[in-house]
C-alpha positions as CSV (number, residue, x, y, z in Angstrom):
1,X,-0.1,0.1,0.2
2,X,1.6,3.1,-1.2
3,X,0.0,5.0,2.1
4,X,0.7,2.0,4.4
5,X,3.4,4.3,6.4
6,X,0.9,7.4,6.8
7,X,-2.8,5.1,8.1
8,X,0.2,3.1,10.5
9,X,2.2,6.0,12.1
10,X,-0.4,6.6,14.7
11,X,-0.4,2.6,15.8
12,X,3.0,2.9,15.4
13,X,3.3,5.7,18.2
14,X,1.0,3.6,20.2
15,X,3.2,0.2,20.2
16,X,6.0,2.4,21.1
17,X,5.0,4.4,23.9
18,X,3.2,1.0,25.3
19,X,6.1,-1.0,24.7
20,X,8.6,1.5,26.5
21,X,6.1,1.6,29.3
22,X,5.1,-1.8,29.5
23,X,8.7,-3.0,30.1
24,X,10.1,0.0,31.3
25,X,12.0,1.2,28.8
26,X,10.9,4.6,29.2
27,X,13.2,5.1,32.5
28,X,16.0,4.0,30.9
29,X,18.9,7.1,30.7
30,X,20.8,7.8,27.5
31,X,24.3,9.2,27.7
32,X,27.0,10.0,24.7
33,X,30.3,8.9,24.5
34,X,32.4,11.2,22.0
35,X,34.8,8.2,21.3
36,X,38.1,10.6,21.3
37,X,39.3,9.4,24.2
38,X,43.1,7.6,23.7
39,X,43.7,5.5,27.0
40,X,47.1,5.2,28.8
41,X,48.5,3.4,31.1
42,X,47.8,6.0,33.5
43,X,43.7,5.3,33.0
44,X,44.3,1.8,33.8
45,X,46.1,2.3,37.2
46,X,43.6,4.9,37.6
47,X,40.8,2.6,37.5
48,X,42.5,-0.6,39.2
49,X,39.5,-1.5,41.1
50,X,37.8,-2.2,37.8
51,X,40.9,-4.5,36.3
52,X,41.4,-6.4,39.5
53,X,37.3,-7.5,39.4
54,X,37.8,-8.3,35.4
55,X,36.1,-12.2,35.6
56,X,38.7,-13.7,34.2
57,X,36.8,-17.4,35.1
58,X,33.9,-18.1,33.4
59,X,31.1,-20.3,34.6
60,X,31.6,-23.8,33.3
61,X,35.4,-23.7,34.0
62,X,35.1,-22.7,37.3
63,X,32.3,-25.3,38.1
64,X,34.3,-28.0,36.6
65,X,37.4,-27.1,38.8
66,X,35.0,-26.7,42.3
67,X,33.8,-29.9,41.3
68,X,37.1,-31.8,41.1
69,X,38.8,-29.9,44.3
70,X,36.1,-29.4,46.3
71,X,33.2,-31.6,46.6
72,X,34.8,-34.3,48.8
73,X,32.7,-36.7,48.9
74,X,30.5,-38.5,45.8
75,X,27.3,-36.8,47.6
76,X,28.2,-33.9,47.2
77,X,27.1,-31.6,44.0
78,X,28.3,-28.1,42.9
79,X,25.3,-27.4,39.9
80,X,25.6,-23.3,39.4
81,X,28.3,-20.7,39.6
82,X,26.8,-17.6,41.5
83,X,27.7,-13.8,40.1
84,X,28.1,-11.2,43.7
85,X,30.1,-9.1,45.5
86,X,31.3,-8.3,49.0
87,X,33.4,-5.9,50.8
88,X,36.1,-8.0,52.1
89,X,38.5,-6.6,54.9
90,X,37.5,-3.3,53.5
91,X,37.8,-4.1,49.5
92,X,35.1,-4.2,47.0
93,X,35.4,-7.3,45.5
94,X,33.7,-9.4,42.7
95,X,33.3,-13.0,43.6
96,X,32.1,-16.5,42.3
97,X,30.5,-18.7,44.6
98,X,28.7,-22.2,44.3
99,X,26.6,-23.9,47.6
100,X,27.8,-27.9,48.0
101,X,24.3,-29.5,47.8
102,X,24.0,-32.8,49.0
103,X,22.8,-35.4,46.3
104,X,21.0,-38.5,47.4
105,X,21.0,-40.0,43.6
106,X,24.7,-40.4,44.2
107,X,24.4,-41.7,47.8
108,X,26.2,-45.3,48.0
109,X,23.5,-47.2,49.6
110,X,20.1,-45.8,48.8
111,X,18.3,-46.8,52.0
112,X,15.3,-45.7,54.0
113,X,17.8,-44.3,56.9
114,X,20.4,-43.2,54.4
115,X,18.4,-41.2,52.1
116,X,15.6,-39.3,54.6
117,X,17.0,-39.9,58.1
118,X,21.1,-40.1,58.0
119,X,22.4,-37.9,55.3
120,X,19.8,-34.8,55.1
121,X,21.5,-31.7,53.9
122,X,24.6,-29.6,52.0
123,X,26.9,-28.6,53.9
124,X,28.8,-24.9,53.2
125,X,30.5,-23.5,49.8
126,X,33.2,-22.3,47.9
127,X,33.6,-18.9,46.8
128,X,36.5,-17.5,45.0
129,X,37.5,-13.9,43.2
130,X,36.8,-13.3,39.6
131,X,40.7,-13.1,38.6
132,X,43.1,-14.0,40.8
133,X,45.2,-17.4,40.4
134,X,47.3,-19.6,41.7
135,X,50.5,-20.4,39.8
136,X,49.4,-23.9,38.5
137,X,46.7,-21.8,37.2
138,X,44.0,-22.5,39.7
139,X,41.1,-20.6,40.9
140,X,42.3,-18.7,44.5
141,X,39.5,-20.1,47.3
142,X,38.3,-17.4,49.7
143,X,36.1,-20.0,51.2
144,X,37.0,-23.7,50.8
145,X,36.8,-26.8,52.5
146,X,35.1,-28.9,55.6
147,X,34.2,-27.5,57.9
148,X,34.0,-24.2,55.6
149,X,37.3,-22.2,56.3
150,X,37.9,-18.5,55.1
151,X,41.4,-16.9,54.3
152,X,39.6,-13.6,54.6
153,X,38.9,-12.2,58.2
154,X,35.7,-10.5,57.4
155,X,34.2,-13.5,55.6
156,X,33.4,-16.8,57.5
157,X,30.2,-19.4,57.7
158,X,28.7,-20.1,61.0
159,X,25.8,-22.1,59.8
160,X,27.3,-24.1,57.0
161,X,24.0,-26.7,56.8
162,X,21.8,-26.5,53.6
163,X,18.2,-28.0,54.1
164,X,16.8,-26.1,51.8
165,X,18.7,-25.4,48.0
166,X,18.2,-26.1,44.6
167,X,19.2,-29.7,44.6
168,X,16.9,-30.1,47.8
169,X,14.2,-32.7,46.5
170,X,13.3,-35.4,48.9
171,X,11.9,-34.9,52.4
172,X,14.1,-35.6,55.6
173,X,13.3,-36.1,59.0
174,X,15.5,-34.5,61.8
175,X,15.7,-34.8,65.5
176,X,15.8,-38.7,65.0
177,X,17.3,-41.6,66.9
178,X,19.7,-42.1,64.0
179,X,22.6,-40.3,64.0
180,X,22.3,-37.6,61.5
181,X,25.4,-37.0,59.3
182,X,27.0,-33.1,59.4
183,X,30.0,-33.7,57.5
184,X,33.2,-36.0,56.9
185,X,36.2,-35.7,58.6
186,X,39.0,-37.8,57.0
187,X,38.3,-41.5,57.3
188,X,35.4,-40.3,60.0
189,X,32.3,-38.6,59.8
190,X,30.7,-35.4,62.2
191,X,27.2,-35.9,63.4
192,X,25.0,-33.3,64.7
193,X,21.3,-32.5,66.2
194,X,19.0,-29.7,63.9
195,X,18.3,-27.1,66.6
196,X,16.1,-24.7,63.6
197,X,12.7,-24.6,63.2
198,X,12.2,-25.6,59.9
199,X,9.8,-28.3,59.1
200,X,6.9,-29.6,61.0
201,X,7.1,-31.3,64.2
202,X,5.7,-34.8,64.4
203,X,3.9,-35.0,68.2
204,X,1.8,-37.9,67.5
205,X,1.4,-41.2,66.6
206,X,-2.0,-39.6,64.4
207,X,0.5,-36.7,62.6
208,X,3.0,-39.8,62.1
209,X,0.0,-42.3,60.5
210,X,-1.0,-39.0,58.1
211,X,2.8,-38.4,56.8
212,X,2.8,-41.8,56.1
213,X,-0.3,-41.3,54.1
214,X,1.2,-37.9,52.6
215,X,4.6,-39.5,51.9
216,X,3.4,-43.3,50.7
217,X,6.0,-44.5,53.4
218,X,4.3,-47.0,55.5
219,X,8.5,-47.1,57.0
220,X,7.3,-43.4,58.6
221,X,4.5,-45.4,60.7
222,X,7.0,-48.3,61.7
223,X,10.1,-46.4,61.9
224,X,11.1,-46.7,66.2
225,X,13.2,-44.1,64.8
226,X,11.4,-41.1,64.3
227,X,10.0,-39.7,67.4
228,X,7.8,-37.0,68.8
229,X,10.4,-35.1,68.9
230,X,11.2,-35.7,65.0
231,X,10.4,-32.4,62.8
232,X,9.9,-33.6,59.0
233,X,11.1,-31.2,56.5
234,X,9.3,-31.1,52.6
235,X,8.9,-28.7,49.5
236,X,12.8,-28.5,50.4
237,X,13.6,-27.2,46.8
238,X,13.7,-23.7,46.8
239,X,11.6,-23.6,43.4
240,X,9.1,-25.2,44.5
241,X,8.5,-24.1,48.0
242,X,8.2,-20.6,46.5
243,X,5.7,-21.5,43.7
244,X,3.6,-23.1,47.0
245,X,3.3,-19.8,48.3
246,X,3.3,-17.7,45.3
247,X,1.8,-19.5,42.3
248,X,0.3,-16.4,40.7
249,X,4.4,-15.0,40.2
250,X,6.8,-15.9,37.3
251,X,10.2,-16.7,39.0
252,X,14.0,-16.3,37.4
253,X,16.3,-18.6,36.6
254,X,19.0,-18.0,38.9
255,X,18.3,-18.1,42.7
256,X,21.8,-17.1,44.0
257,X,23.3,-17.5,47.9
258,X,24.6,-14.9,49.9
259,X,26.9,-15.1,53.2
260,X,25.7,-13.0,55.6
261,X,27.8,-11.1,58.2
262,X,26.7,-13.5,61.0
263,X,27.9,-16.5,58.6
264,X,24.2,-17.3,57.7
265,X,23.4,-19.1,54.4
266,X,20.4,-17.4,52.8
267,X,18.8,-18.0,48.9
268,X,17.5,-14.7,47.4
269,X,15.3,-15.7,44.0
270,X,13.9,-12.8,41.9
271,X,9.9,-12.7,41.4
272,X,8.0,-11.3,38.7
273,X,4.8,-10.2,37.6
274,X,3.6,-10.4,34.4
275,X,0.5,-10.1,32.0
276,X,-0.4,-10.6,28.3
277,X,-3.0,-8.2,28.2
278,X,-1.0,-4.5,28.0
279,X,-3.0,-2.5,25.9
280,X,-0.9,-1.7,22.2
281,X,2.4,-3.1,23.8
282,X,4.5,-5.7,22.0
283,X,3.6,-9.1,23.3
284,X,7.1,-11.1,23.5
285,X,6.9,-14.9,23.2
286,X,11.1,-15.8,22.8
287,X,13.0,-14.5,25.5
288,X,17.0,-16.2,26.0
289,X,15.8,-16.9,30.4
290,X,13.6,-18.5,32.3
291,X,10.8,-17.2,31.2
292,X,11.1,-18.7,27.5
293,X,8.0,-19.4,26.3
294,X,5.9,-17.2,28.2
295,X,3.8,-15.1,26.1
296,X,3.9,-11.4,27.5
297,X,3.5,-7.6,27.2
298,X,4.3,-6.9,30.6
299,X,6.9,-7.6,33.0
300,X,8.7,-6.2,36.6
301,X,11.0,-7.0,39.3
302,X,8.3,-6.8,42.0
303,X,9.3,-9.4,44.7
304,X,12.6,-10.6,46.1
305,X,12.5,-13.8,48.4
306,X,14.9,-14.4,50.8
307,X,14.9,-17.8,52.0
308,X,17.1,-19.0,55.3
309,X,18.6,-22.4,54.2
310,X,18.6,-23.9,57.6
311,X,15.2,-23.6,58.9
312,X,13.7,-22.8,55.1
313,X,12.1,-19.1,56.1
314,X,10.6,-17.0,53.5
315,X,10.2,-13.3,53.2
316,X,9.0,-11.8,50.8
317,X,9.7,-8.2,49.8
318,X,8.5,-6.1,47.0
319,X,11.0,-4.2,45.4
320,X,9.1,-2.7,42.8
321,X,6.6,-0.1,45.2
322,X,5.4,1.6,41.7
323,X,4.1,-1.6,40.1
324,X,0.5,-2.0,40.4
325,X,0.1,-5.6,40.2
326,X,1.9,-6.6,43.3
327,X,0.0,-3.8,45.1
328,X,-3.1,-5.4,44.7
329,X,-1.6,-8.4,45.6
330,X,-0.4,-7.4,49.0
331,X,-3.8,-5.7,49.7
332,X,-5.2,-9.2,49.1
333,X,-2.5,-11.2,50.9
334,X,-2.5,-8.7,53.8
335,X,0.7,-9.3,55.8
336,X,2.8,-11.7,53.6
337,X,4.6,-8.7,51.7
338,X,6.6,-6.4,52.8
339,X,9.0,-2.8,52.1
340,X,12.3,-3.4,50.3
341,X,13.1,-1.0,52.7
342,X,13.0,-3.4,55.6
343,X,15.5,-5.8,54.5
344,X,18.3,-6.3,56.3
345,X,21.0,-3.6,55.2
346,X,23.5,-6.6,55.2
347,X,21.1,-8.7,52.3
348,X,20.1,-5.0,50.9
349,X,23.8,-5.1,49.8
350,X,23.6,-8.0,47.6
351,X,20.2,-7.9,45.6
352,X,21.2,-7.4,42.2
353,X,19.2,-6.6,38.2
354,X,17.8,-10.2,37.4
355,X,19.3,-11.3,34.5
356,X,16.0,-12.4,32.8
357,X,14.4,-8.9,32.8
358,X,17.4,-7.2,31.4
359,X,17.3,-9.8,28.5
360,X,13.9,-8.8,28.1
361,X,14.4,-5.4,28.3
362,X,17.4,-5.7,26.0
363,X,16.0,-7.5,23.6
364,X,13.4,-5.3,23.0
365,X,15.6,-1.8,22.8
366,X,17.7,-3.4,20.3
367,X,14.3,-2.1,18.3
368,X,12.4,0.1,20.4
369,X,15.6,2.7,21.0
370,X,14.3,4.0,17.9
371,X,11.3,6.5,18.9
372,X,10.5,8.6,15.5
373,X,7.8,6.2,14.0
374,X,9.1,6.5,10.3
375,X,12.7,5.7,11.6
376,X,10.8,2.6,13.6
377,X,9.0,1.7,11.0
378,X,11.8,1.2,7.7
379,X,13.8,-0.2,11.1
380,X,17.2,1.9,9.8
381,X,18.6,2.1,12.8
382,X,18.0,-1.6,14.3
383,X,20.2,-3.0,17.1
384,X,21.2,-7.1,18.0
385,X,23.0,-8.6,20.4
386,X,26.7,-9.2,19.2
387,X,27.3,-12.7,17.3
388,X,30.5,-14.5,17.7
389,X,30.9,-17.3,15.6
390,X,31.1,-20.7,16.8
391,X,30.4,-19.4,20.6
392,X,29.1,-22.1,22.3
393,X,27.1,-20.3,24.8
394,X,23.7,-18.7,23.5
395,X,24.8,-14.8,22.9
396,X,23.5,-13.6,26.0
397,X,25.7,-16.1,27.8
398,X,28.8,-15.0,26.2
399,X,27.8,-11.0,26.2
400,X,25.6,-10.6,29.3
401,X,28.5,-9.9,32.1
402,X,28.0,-8.8,36.2
403,X,31.5,-6.6,36.7
404,X,32.6,-3.6,39.0
405,X,33.3,-0.6,37.5
406,X,33.6,3.0,37.8
407,X,31.4,3.8,35.0
408,X,31.7,7.4,32.6
409,X,31.1,10.4,34.9
410,X,30.7,9.1,38.1
411,X,33.2,9.5,41.3
412,X,33.7,5.4,42.3
413,X,33.3,1.4,41.1
414,X,30.0,-0.2,41.4
415,X,28.7,-3.8,40.3
416,X,26.4,-3.6,37.1
417,X,25.2,-6.0,35.1
418,X,26.1,-4.7,31.3
419,X,25.6,-6.1,27.5
420,X,27.1,-4.1,24.3
421,X,24.8,-3.8,20.8
422,X,25.9,-3.5,17.4
423,X,24.2,-2.5,14.4
424,X,22.0,-5.3,12.8
425,X,24.4,-7.2,10.2
426,X,27.3,-5.4,11.4
427,X,29.8,-6.0,13.7
428,X,30.8,-2.3,15.1
429,X,29.6,-1.4,18.2
430,X,27.0,1.1,18.5
431,X,26.1,1.1,22.3
432,X,26.1,-0.9,25.3
433,X,23.9,-0.7,28.3
434,X,24.2,-1.4,31.7
435,X,21.8,-1.6,35.3
436,X,23.0,-0.6,38.4
437,X,23.0,-2.5,41.2
438,X,24.7,-0.9,44.3
439,X,23.2,1.8,46.9
440,X,20.6,4.5,45.7
441,X,21.1,3.7,41.9
442,X,20.1,-0.1,42.0
443,X,17.9,-0.6,39.2
444,X,18.7,2.2,37.1
445,X,19.6,1.6,33.6
446,X,21.9,3.3,31.5
447,X,22.5,3.5,27.7
448,X,25.8,4.7,26.7
449,X,26.4,5.5,22.8
450,X,29.1,6.1,20.6
451,X,29.1,8.6,17.5
452,X,27.8,6.7,14.3
453,X,30.6,8.4,12.5
454,X,33.3,6.4,14.6
455,X,34.3,2.9,14.2
456,X,34.5,0.9,17.4
457,X,35.5,-2.4,17.2
458,X,32.3,-5.0,17.9
459,X,33.2,-8.5,19.7
460,X,33.5,-10.2,16.6
461,X,35.4,-8.2,15.0
462,X,38.0,-8.6,18.0
463,X,37.4,-12.8,18.0
464,X,39.1,-12.2,14.8
465,X,42.0,-10.4,15.2
466,X,42.9,-12.8,17.9
467,X,42.5,-15.5,15.0
468,X,44.8,-14.3,12.6
469,X,47.2,-13.1,15.3
470,X,50.5,-15.0,14.4
471,X,51.5,-15.3,18.0
472,X,47.9,-16.4,19.5
473,X,47.6,-18.7,16.7
474,X,51.1,-20.4,17.3
475,X,50.7,-20.9,20.2
476,X,47.2,-22.5,20.8
477,X,48.5,-24.7,17.7
478,X,51.4,-26.1,19.6
479,X,48.6,-26.4,22.6
480,X,46.3,-28.9,20.7
481,X,49.0,-30.3,18.7
482,X,50.3,-31.8,22.5
483,X,47.0,-33.8,23.4
484,X,45.5,-30.8,25.6
485,X,42.3,-29.5,25.3
486,X,41.9,-25.6,24.3
487,X,39.3,-23.9,25.8
488,X,39.1,-20.3,24.7
489,X,37.0,-18.0,27.3
490,X,33.9,-15.6,26.6
491,X,35.2,-12.6,25.3
492,X,35.2,-9.8,28.3
493,X,34.3,-6.2,27.1
494,X,35.2,-3.7,29.3
495,X,34.5,-0.3,29.8
496,X,37.5,1.7,30.9
497,X,36.7,6.0,30.7
498,X,34.9,6.2,27.3
499,X,36.8,3.3,25.8
500,X,36.6,-0.4,25.6
501,X,38.8,-2.8,25.7
502,X,39.1,-6.5,25.4
503,X,40.2,-9.4,27.2
504,X,39.8,-13.5,26.6
505,X,40.9,-15.6,29.3
506,X,42.6,-19.0,27.9
507,X,42.1,-22.5,29.8
508,X,44.3,-25.5,29.2
509,X,42.5,-28.6,30.6
510,X,45.2,-31.8,29.8
511,X,44.1,-35.2,27.9
512,X,42.0,-37.3,30.1
513,X,42.0,-34.3,32.6
514,X,39.1,-32.7,34.1
515,X,40.3,-29.8,35.4
516,X,40.7,-26.3,33.3
517,X,44.1,-23.9,34.0
518,X,44.0,-20.3,33.3
519,X,47.5,-20.2,31.0
520,X,46.8,-16.9,29.2
521,X,45.0,-13.7,28.7
522,X,44.4,-12.0,26.1
523,X,43.9,-8.3,26.2
524,X,42.5,-5.9,23.2
525,X,42.7,-2.2,22.5
526,X,42.3,-0.7,19.1
527,X,44.7,-1.8,17.2
528,X,46.7,-3.7,19.9
529,X,46.8,-7.2,21.2
530,X,49.1,-9.3,23.4
531,X,48.8,-12.5,25.2
532,X,50.3,-12.9,28.7
533,X,50.1,-15.2,31.5
534,X,48.7,-12.8,33.6
535,X,46.4,-9.8,32.7
536,X,49.2,-7.5,34.1
537,X,51.4,-8.9,31.7
538,X,48.9,-8.3,28.9
539,X,47.9,-5.1,29.7
540,X,51.8,-3.7,30.5
541,X,52.6,-5.0,27.0
542,X,49.1,-3.6,25.2
543,X,49.9,-0.3,26.6
544,X,53.5,-0.3,27.2
545,X,53.5,0.8,30.3
546,X,55.9,-1.9,32.0
547,X,54.7,-3.0,35.1
548,X,51.0,-2.5,36.1
549,X,50.6,-0.7,39.3
550,X,49.0,-2.7,42.1
551,X,46.0,0.3,43.7
552,X,45.0,3.7,43.3
553,X,47.8,5.2,45.6
554,X,51.3,3.7,43.7
555,X,49.3,4.3,40.1
556,X,50.8,8.0,39.8
557,X,54.1,6.5,40.6
558,X,54.2,3.7,38.8
559,X,53.1,5.4,35.6
560,X,55.6,8.5,36.0
561,X,58.1,5.7,36.4
562,X,57.6,4.2,33.2
563,X,58.3,7.2,31.6
564,X,61.8,7.7,33.0
565,X,64.7,6.7,31.1
566,X,65.2,3.5,32.4
567,X,61.9,2.2,30.9
568,X,62.8,3.9,27.8
569,X,64.6,1.1,26.0
570,X,61.7,-1.6,26.9
571,X,59.1,0.7,25.5
572,X,61.0,1.1,22.4
573,X,61.2,-2.5,21.7
574,X,57.9,-3.1,22.3
575,X,57.0,-0.5,19.6
576,X,59.6,-1.8,17.0
577,X,58.3,-5.4,17.6
578,X,54.6,-4.8,16.7
579,X,55.8,-2.9,13.7
580,X,57.5,-5.7,12.3
581,X,54.7,-7.9,13.4
582,X,52.0,-5.9,11.9
583,X,54.3,-5.8,8.5
584,X,53.9,-9.1,8.4
585,X,50.4,-9.2,8.9
586,X,50.0,-6.5,6.1
587,X,48.6,-4.2,8.6
588,X,50.3,-0.7,7.2
589,X,48.3,1.4,9.3
590,X,49.2,-0.1,12.4
591,X,52.8,-0.3,11.1
592,X,52.7,3.1,10.4
593,X,51.5,4.2,14.2
594,X,54.0,2.1,16.3
595,X,56.9,3.8,13.8
596,X,55.5,7.0,14.5
597,X,55.1,6.1,18.4
598,X,58.7,4.8,18.4
599,X,60.0,8.0,16.6
600,X,58.0,10.7,19.4
601,X,59.3,8.1,21.8
602,X,63.4,8.6,20.9
603,X,62.9,12.2,20.5
604,X,61.5,12.7,24.4
605,X,64.4,10.2,25.7
606,X,66.7,13.2,23.5
């Protein structure tokens, strides 16, 4: 129809406005980047908190490593890796952690007593900083072993038992005449009595009979080990537990555990109110998160659920007080929901913007950042989540990142969730979006746009340059020839000031081995690439600054020292080697740039 755009314009405007409101895209703060800033070693050193929290450990390799090093016994399992941040001895650190849950299916003997009376709970967790590596290429463990031991004074676990978790499924009975297994200690086992209020007291033979009928087990009724003082625990799987109480809410794909300052273990679970009847809003039925297949055109992260891993107690906090749906439920179920302001400050410091919601919003924003009807109709400026050929994970899994960083224009580092955008069908970067997690800025979405006239390398272009680099290809081929398995980690897009650096960890797994080891780190900035044994060494090679400063206080001193005559020779050598490498690749632009830098350096050294 020749006049289709004219006819459709009012409805396109309604759709844009309604979709933005329904998915809270109308609250996104837009900021423009000049793209003109040139990073130096001084910039790197001034953003040390960002650099030392770069996540070099991917979830899958780390999960394999935790499993081999810390499961201890066959009946323990690490089933997921969670991202979080802690103030550890006064330092703001991003960590990866995994609870050690009991898997009844892996018990050596699956008897009634073993499954329901003796082996009743998981125990403790393993926690590691995101970027520290031992000389053997293994993660540094801040929390480890049984019972949990900590190398950090401000981090400890006083109540490590996990009766309620992601893996807990079967019912168990505690405070019985049977010894309840707590944790292994060498060749012996340590036993304990349950001291909490979880579960339901048996109290009487009548109740005992009812539970036997409920769980279809005559052994409950006949067992002399189960007494009136015993407590039976069921609905121990936290997903099932929350759904039983809040069936009208949708749940996030990734509940995560928090270690409180008192040493207790608690789960935080994000829940959503959704609808498929918001007028004019786009109806979505495909999402990378846990709500895949759900047809909806309205969503809010309306509730944060806190679950005590020891006694199963649940508290429901209203996380979005502007959501009319949860306010209606709160009036119906009086006393069930409490304001988020009443959450303990200790827990409040660990809430985070949920990935499933962020996935919905960023998917829609690739189209709905276009506010003019004609541009929207023609899809002139449509974006996409970067696509990297050969990536094992989905685009969201490989691109969405939690990190600690100092946002452009802000004064201090914060914990954010970030994802980049490229133009549809192209590989250069258009923008990146963050969800802020800390303090008063929790929940704020900010989009940082690059100027359209400037080329900013995107993830796919950087990965191609890694693959074409002669030294990187030679080293990886050498490892492959020796029978080892090379595992390329996810590419990390790290904003520094108004620019970006790219970092990719390289893991090596010996033939027949199960423990991946972090062996190399690749760093790229604009036309410069380096692969070294450590991230600091790679950064020093890329930015020609010699040793990287370890903290902000020494940053200026180190940068000044790098300009002195004792390091001029090394810098000149680096420029010369990069020029030769560019010449071999036929990259004459980089060759000319390195020769110019070499000339400038020699002039300044006179």
